TORRO-697385 format. One record per residue: residue in one letter; x, y, z of N, C-alpha, C in turn. Coordinates in Angstrom, 2 decimals. Layout:
BEGIN
PT residu     n.X     n.Y     n.Z    ca.X    ca.Y    ca.Z     c.X     c.Y     c.Z
PT      A       X       Y       Z       X       Y       Z       X       Y       Z
...
//
This chain:
BEGIN
PT residu     n.X     n.Y     n.Z    ca.X    ca.Y    ca.Z     c.X     c.Y     c.Z
PT      M  -55.38   -7.33  -55.60  -54.61   -7.89  -54.52  -53.47   -8.73  -55.08
PT      K  -52.34   -8.63  -54.45  -51.18   -9.39  -54.90  -51.37  -10.87  -54.64
PT      D  -50.75  -11.68  -55.49  -50.78  -13.13  -55.30  -49.66  -13.62  -54.39
PT      E  -48.86  -12.69  -53.88  -47.73  -13.07  -53.04  -48.20  -13.59  -51.69
PT      Q  -47.36  -14.40  -51.07  -47.64  -14.95  -49.75  -47.54  -13.86  -48.69
PT      I  -48.55  -13.75  -47.85  -48.53  -12.81  -46.74  -48.07  -13.56  -45.50
PT      N  -47.13  -12.97  -44.77  -46.59  -13.57  -43.55  -47.32  -13.02  -42.34
PT      Y  -48.02  -13.87  -41.64  -48.75  -13.47  -40.45  -48.01  -13.94  -39.20
PT      K  -47.93  -13.07  -38.20  -47.38  -13.44  -36.90  -48.31  -12.85  -35.84
PT      F  -48.51  -13.59  -34.77  -49.45  -13.18  -33.73  -48.78  -13.09  -32.38
PT      W  -49.09  -12.00  -31.65  -48.59  -11.80  -30.30  -49.76  -11.42  -29.39
PT      T  -49.48  -11.44  -28.10  -50.45  -10.97  -27.11  -49.74  -10.05  -26.12
PT      V  -50.50   -9.16  -25.52  -50.04   -8.42  -24.34  -51.20   -8.42  -23.34
PT      V  -50.84   -8.40  -22.05  -51.85   -8.40  -21.00  -51.53   -7.27  -20.02
PT      M  -52.46   -6.33  -19.92  -52.33   -5.25  -18.94  -52.93   -5.77  -17.64
PT      I  -52.07   -5.97  -16.62  -52.51   -6.46  -15.33  -52.60   -5.27  -14.39
PT      Q  -53.81   -5.04  -13.88  -54.05   -3.87  -13.04  -54.31   -4.28  -11.60
PT      N  -53.70   -3.54  -10.67  -53.93   -3.69   -9.24  -54.21   -2.29   -8.69
PT      R  -55.48   -2.00   -8.49  -55.93   -0.67   -8.05  -55.46    0.40   -9.03
PT      D  -54.56    1.30   -8.60  -54.12    2.40   -9.47  -52.77    2.12  -10.12
PT      E  -52.36    0.84  -10.15  -51.07    0.47  -10.75  -51.25   -0.65  -11.77
PT      V  -50.29   -0.73  -12.69  -50.24   -1.83  -13.65  -48.84   -2.43  -13.63
PT      L  -48.76   -3.71  -13.98  -47.48   -4.41  -14.00  -46.85   -4.28  -15.38
PT      L  -45.63   -3.73  -15.41  -44.88   -3.62  -16.65  -43.53   -4.29  -16.47
PT      L  -42.92   -4.67  -17.58  -41.56   -5.17  -17.50  -40.65   -4.27  -18.31
PT      N  -39.47   -4.08  -17.81  -38.49   -3.21  -18.46  -37.61   -4.07  -19.35
PT      R  -38.04   -4.23  -20.58  -37.35   -5.09  -21.54  -36.13   -4.34  -22.09
PT      Q  -34.98   -4.99  -22.05  -33.74   -4.32  -22.48  -32.94   -5.15  -23.48
PT      H  -33.60   -6.04  -24.20  -32.88   -6.80  -25.23  -33.58   -6.66  -26.58
PT      D  -32.92   -7.00  -27.62  -33.30   -6.89  -29.03  -33.79   -5.49  -29.38
PT      D  -34.67   -5.38  -30.34  -35.12   -4.06  -30.82  -36.37   -3.55  -30.11
PT      F  -36.81   -4.23  -29.09  -38.07   -3.88  -28.43  -37.82   -3.49  -26.99
PT      K  -37.09   -2.39  -26.79  -36.68   -1.96  -25.45  -37.69   -1.01  -24.84
PT      G  -37.70   -0.99  -23.51  -38.56   -0.09  -22.77  -39.60   -0.84  -21.96
PT      Y  -40.42   -0.09  -21.25  -41.46   -0.68  -20.41  -42.63   -1.13  -21.27
PT      I  -43.03   -2.38  -21.07  -44.12   -2.97  -21.83  -44.94   -3.88  -20.92
PT      P  -46.20   -4.10  -21.27  -46.97   -5.10  -20.53  -46.44   -6.49  -20.87
PT      P  -46.61   -7.46  -19.97  -46.18   -8.82  -20.29  -46.96   -9.38  -21.48
PT      G  -46.34  -10.29  -22.18  -46.99  -10.93  -23.32  -45.94  -11.52  -24.24
PT      G  -46.38  -12.03  -25.37  -45.42  -12.62  -26.29  -46.11  -13.32  -27.44
PT      K  -45.33  -14.10  -28.14  -45.78  -14.76  -29.36  -46.75  -15.89  -29.04
PT      V  -47.78  -15.99  -29.87  -48.74  -17.08  -29.77  -48.18  -18.27  -30.53
PT      E  -48.13  -19.41  -29.86  -47.61  -20.62  -30.49  -48.74  -21.34  -31.23
PT      F  -48.41  -21.90  -32.37  -49.40  -22.66  -33.14  -49.55  -24.05  -32.53
PT      P  -50.73  -24.54  -32.30  -52.06  -24.04  -32.64  -52.83  -23.48  -31.43
PT      E  -52.13  -22.92  -30.44  -52.82  -22.49  -29.22  -53.78  -21.32  -29.49
PT      R  -54.79  -21.22  -28.63  -55.73  -20.11  -28.70  -55.02  -18.84  -28.24
PT      F  -55.49  -17.69  -28.72  -54.84  -16.42  -28.39  -54.87  -16.16  -26.88
PT      S  -56.00  -16.37  -26.25  -56.08  -16.12  -24.80  -55.20  -17.10  -24.03
PT      D  -55.10  -18.33  -24.49  -54.19  -19.30  -23.83  -52.74  -18.86  -23.97
PT      G  -52.39  -18.32  -25.14  -51.04  -17.79  -25.35  -50.76  -16.64  -24.41
PT      A  -51.74  -15.78  -24.21  -51.59  -14.63  -23.30  -51.36  -15.11  -21.87
PT      I  -52.16  -16.07  -21.43  -52.03  -16.61  -20.07  -50.67  -17.27  -19.88
PT      R  -50.25  -18.07  -20.87  -48.95  -18.75  -20.79  -47.80  -17.76  -20.75
PT      E  -47.83  -16.75  -21.61  -46.74  -15.77  -21.66  -46.64  -14.99  -20.35
PT      V  -47.77  -14.61  -19.76  -47.73  -13.91  -18.48  -47.09  -14.78  -17.42
PT      K  -47.45  -16.05  -17.38  -46.87  -16.98  -16.39  -45.36  -17.11  -16.60
PT      E  -44.93  -17.26  -17.85  -43.50  -17.41  -18.15  -42.71  -16.15  -17.80
PT      E  -43.28  -14.98  -18.06  -42.54  -13.72  -17.88  -42.64  -13.14  -16.48
PT      T  -43.72  -13.47  -15.75  -43.94  -12.83  -14.45  -44.06  -13.79  -13.29
PT      G  -44.48  -15.02  -13.55  -44.78  -15.97  -12.49  -46.24  -15.92  -12.06
PT      L  -47.00  -14.95  -12.53  -48.39  -14.80  -12.14  -49.31  -15.64  -13.02
PT      E  -50.39  -16.11  -12.41  -51.45  -16.79  -13.15  -52.61  -15.82  -13.28
PT      V  -52.93  -15.44  -14.52  -54.01  -14.49  -14.76  -55.26  -15.23  -15.23
PT      C  -56.41  -14.61  -14.98  -57.67  -15.16  -15.48  -58.63  -14.00  -15.74
PT      D  -59.80  -14.33  -16.22  -60.82  -13.34  -16.52  -60.28  -12.22  -17.42
PT      L  -59.60  -12.62  -18.50  -59.05  -11.65  -19.44  -60.17  -10.95  -20.20
PT      K  -60.06   -9.65  -20.33  -60.99   -8.85  -21.12  -60.28   -8.43  -22.40
PT      F  -60.86   -8.78  -23.54  -60.28   -8.39  -24.82  -60.44   -6.88  -24.98
PT      K  -59.33   -6.17  -25.23  -59.37   -4.72  -25.38  -59.18   -4.26  -26.82
PT      G  -58.50   -5.05  -27.63  -58.35   -4.61  -29.00  -57.21   -5.29  -29.73
PT      I  -57.04   -4.85  -30.96  -55.98   -5.38  -31.83  -55.08   -4.22  -32.23
PT      S  -53.78   -4.49  -32.22  -52.84   -3.55  -32.82  -52.00   -4.34  -33.81
PT      E  -51.69   -3.71  -34.92  -50.96   -4.45  -35.95  -49.98   -3.56  -36.69
PT      F  -48.94   -4.22  -37.19  -47.97   -3.60  -38.08  -48.10   -4.29  -39.42
PT      V  -48.21   -3.49  -40.47  -48.29   -4.01  -41.83  -47.10   -3.46  -42.60
PT      N  -46.32   -4.37  -43.19  -45.16   -3.98  -43.98  -45.40   -4.42  -45.42
PT      P  -45.86   -3.50  -46.29  -46.15   -3.88  -47.67  -44.93   -4.39  -48.44
PT      A  -43.75   -3.90  -48.12  -42.54   -4.30  -48.84  -42.18   -5.76  -48.61
PT      T  -42.42   -6.26  -47.40  -42.06   -7.64  -47.06  -43.28   -8.56  -46.95
PT      Q  -44.48   -7.98  -47.14  -45.73   -8.73  -47.03  -45.92   -9.31  -45.62
PT      D  -45.43   -8.58  -44.61  -45.59   -9.00  -43.22  -46.79   -8.30  -42.60
PT      R  -47.52   -9.05  -41.78  -48.62   -8.49  -40.99  -48.50   -9.08  -39.59
PT      Y  -48.09   -8.23  -38.64  -47.90   -8.64  -37.25  -49.07   -8.13  -36.44
PT      I  -49.80   -9.05  -35.83  -51.04   -8.72  -35.14  -50.90   -9.03  -33.66
PT      M  -51.23   -8.04  -32.81  -51.17   -8.20  -31.36  -52.56   -8.14  -30.77
PT      F  -52.91   -9.15  -29.99  -54.17   -9.19  -29.27  -53.93   -8.61  -27.89
PT      N  -54.66   -7.57  -27.54  -54.47   -6.83  -26.29  -55.56   -7.19  -25.29
PT      Y  -55.14   -7.59  -24.09  -56.06   -7.98  -23.03  -55.80   -7.14  -21.79
PT      W  -56.82   -7.09  -20.92  -56.73   -6.42  -19.62  -57.30   -7.36  -18.58
PT      T  -56.72   -7.34  -17.37  -57.29   -8.08  -16.25  -56.87   -7.45  -14.93
PT      D  -57.68   -7.69  -13.92  -57.27   -7.35  -12.55  -57.36   -8.60  -11.67
PT      Q  -57.43   -9.75  -12.33  -57.54  -11.04  -11.64  -56.25  -11.84  -11.84
PT      Y  -55.54  -12.06  -10.75  -54.29  -12.82  -10.83  -53.98  -13.41   -9.46
PT      K  -53.10  -14.42   -9.47  -52.60  -14.99   -8.22  -51.16  -15.42   -8.44
PT      G  -50.46  -15.60   -7.33  -49.07  -16.02   -7.40  -48.12  -14.91   -6.98
PT      E  -46.85  -15.22   -7.05  -45.79  -14.28   -6.68  -44.97  -13.93   -7.91
PT      L  -44.49  -12.70   -7.97  -43.64  -12.29   -9.09  -42.31  -13.04   -9.05
PT      L  -41.80  -13.36  -10.22  -40.49  -14.01  -10.33  -39.40  -13.10   -9.78
PT      E  -38.42  -13.67   -9.11  -37.31  -12.87   -8.59  -36.33  -12.49   -9.69
PT      D  -36.17  -13.35  -10.68  -35.25  -13.08  -11.79  -35.97  -13.34  -13.11
PT      P  -36.88  -12.42  -13.50  -37.69  -12.66  -14.70  -36.84  -12.66  -15.97
PT      P  -37.19  -13.52  -16.95  -36.38  -13.68  -18.16  -36.41  -12.50  -19.13
PT      E  -37.48  -11.71  -19.11  -37.63  -10.64  -20.10  -37.25   -9.26  -19.60
PT      G  -36.98   -9.12  -18.30  -36.62   -7.82  -17.75  -37.26   -7.59  -16.39
PT      E  -36.80   -6.56  -15.72  -37.29   -6.21  -14.39  -38.79   -5.94  -14.41
PT      L  -39.49   -6.50  -13.43  -40.93   -6.27  -13.29  -41.17   -5.12  -12.33
PT      K  -42.15   -4.27  -12.66  -42.40   -3.10  -11.82  -43.88   -2.74  -11.86
PT      W  -44.45   -2.52  -10.66  -45.80   -1.98  -10.57  -45.68   -0.47  -10.75
PT      V  -46.39    0.06  -11.75  -46.29    1.46  -12.13  -47.66    2.12  -11.95
PT      K  -47.68    3.28  -11.33  -48.94    4.02  -11.19  -49.44    4.44  -12.57
PT      I  -50.72    4.22  -12.83  -51.31    4.56  -14.12  -51.11    6.04  -14.43
PT      A  -51.22    6.89  -13.42  -51.06    8.33  -13.61  -49.63    8.72  -13.99
PT      E  -48.67    7.80  -13.81  -47.26    8.09  -14.10  -46.73    7.36  -15.34
PT      L  -47.59    6.68  -16.08  -47.15    5.89  -17.23  -46.36    6.71  -18.25
PT      D  -46.77    7.94  -18.46  -46.12    8.77  -19.48  -44.68    9.13  -19.12
PT      Q  -44.28    8.91  -17.89  -42.92    9.24  -17.44  -41.92    8.12  -17.72
PT      Y  -42.40    6.96  -18.17  -41.53    5.80  -18.37  -41.15    5.65  -19.84
PT      P  -39.90    5.26  -20.11  -39.49    5.03  -21.51  -40.19    3.79  -22.06
PT      M  -40.75    3.94  -23.24  -41.40    2.81  -23.91  -41.44    3.07  -25.41
PT      Q  -41.60    2.01  -26.15  -41.71    2.13  -27.60  -42.94    2.97  -27.95
PT      E  -42.88    3.70  -29.05  -43.99    4.55  -29.46  -45.27    3.75  -29.66
PT      D  -45.15    2.54  -30.18  -46.32    1.70  -30.39  -47.05    1.45  -29.07
PT      I  -46.31    1.15  -28.02  -46.90    0.93  -26.70  -47.47    2.24  -26.16
PT      R  -46.73    3.31  -26.29  -47.17    4.61  -25.77  -48.50    5.05  -26.41
PT      K  -48.67    4.78  -27.72  -49.89    5.20  -28.41  -51.12    4.45  -27.93
PT      R  -50.94    3.22  -27.44  -52.12    2.44  -27.06  -52.26    2.17  -25.58
PT      I  -51.28    2.53  -24.76  -51.31    2.12  -23.35  -52.53    2.68  -22.61
PT      H  -52.93    3.90  -22.90  -54.08    4.47  -22.20  -55.41    3.91  -22.75
PT      L  -55.38    3.30  -23.93  -56.60    2.72  -24.50  -57.08    1.52  -23.68
PT      F  -56.18    0.88  -22.92  -56.56   -0.25  -22.08  -57.58    0.17  -21.00
PT      F  -57.59    1.44  -20.64  -58.42    1.92  -19.53  -59.67    2.65  -20.02
PT      S  -59.90    2.65  -21.33  -61.08    3.29  -21.93  -62.19    2.27  -22.12
PT      E  -63.41    2.76  -22.17  -64.54    1.89  -22.48  -64.40    1.36  -23.90
PT      G  -64.91    0.18  -24.14  -64.92   -0.40  -25.47  -63.58   -0.99  -25.87
PT      T  -63.44   -1.21  -27.16  -62.23   -1.82  -27.70  -61.55   -0.84  -28.66
PT      F  -60.36   -1.23  -29.11  -59.62   -0.37  -30.02  -58.95   -1.18  -31.12
PT      E  -58.60   -0.47  -32.18  -57.83   -1.04  -33.27  -56.75   -0.03  -33.64
PT      V  -55.50   -0.48  -33.62  -54.37    0.35  -34.01  -53.74   -0.30  -35.24
PT      H  -53.69    0.43  -36.32  -53.16   -0.08  -37.59  -51.97    0.80  -37.98
PT      T  -50.79    0.19  -38.03  -49.57    0.93  -38.37  -48.99    0.37  -39.65
PT      I  -48.71    1.26  -40.59  -48.05    0.87  -41.83  -46.56    1.16  -41.66
PT      W  -45.74    0.15  -41.86  -44.29    0.22  -41.67  -43.63    0.61  -42.98
PT      D  -42.66    1.53  -42.90  -41.87    1.92  -44.07  -40.54    1.19  -44.01
PT      E  -40.36    0.27  -44.91  -39.16   -0.59  -44.90  -37.89    0.22  -45.15
PT      K  -37.94    1.24  -46.01  -36.74    2.04  -46.30  -36.23    2.78  -45.08
PT      S  -37.13    3.43  -44.36  -36.71    4.22  -43.19  -36.68    3.40  -41.91
PT      K  -37.19    2.14  -41.97  -37.25    1.27  -40.78  -38.01    1.96  -39.65
PT      A  -39.12    2.58  -40.01  -39.93    3.32  -39.03  -41.39    3.33  -39.47
PT      P  -42.30    3.58  -38.53  -43.71    3.68  -38.92  -43.93    4.84  -39.89
PT      K  -44.73    4.58  -40.91  -45.07    5.61  -41.90  -46.37    6.30  -41.51
PT      E  -47.38    5.51  -41.17  -48.68    6.04  -40.78  -49.27    5.15  -39.70
PT      T  -50.02    5.76  -38.77  -50.72    5.00  -37.74  -52.15    5.51  -37.65
PT      Y  -53.08    4.57  -37.62  -54.49    4.89  -37.50  -55.02    4.22  -36.22
PT      I  -55.77    4.98  -35.43  -56.36    4.44  -34.21  -57.87    4.61  -34.31
PT      R  -58.56    3.51  -34.09  -60.03    3.54  -34.12  -60.55    2.95  -32.81
PT      H  -61.48    3.66  -32.19  -62.18    3.15  -31.02  -63.41    2.42  -31.53
PT      T  -63.55    1.19  -31.10  -64.67    0.37  -31.62  -65.64    0.00  -30.53
//
């Protein structure tokens, strides 16, 4: 193992379900464009689930509870020693009203059966249906710094 410093960063996403629909936001800024579940960076020293709840409130206006842990997805970049870890949650328990002018992009209730028709990052597309499967999942992606693209992705149902 290398003695170099490994850079860890933590994010959360929360799949909010209402019957046969889920809430997604159409993010159109920086390098992370497309429809994604609400979520964001975990602030130090907050707990991961608290970060998920806070990010949903900031991005949607909704207060979520009864989060179910669904899995971890991560990007590992050996060239830069970066390891970005996302904690994935699911819930159907929420209250409040959606923000009229959300900061991260337009909010939309999307039918689960139509998810594949929406533009989204490949990372999200590979795991979005895993939120609705029994058990948990782990998605491990190795990033290729030269091509600025995923080199390999492994998905394990746990």
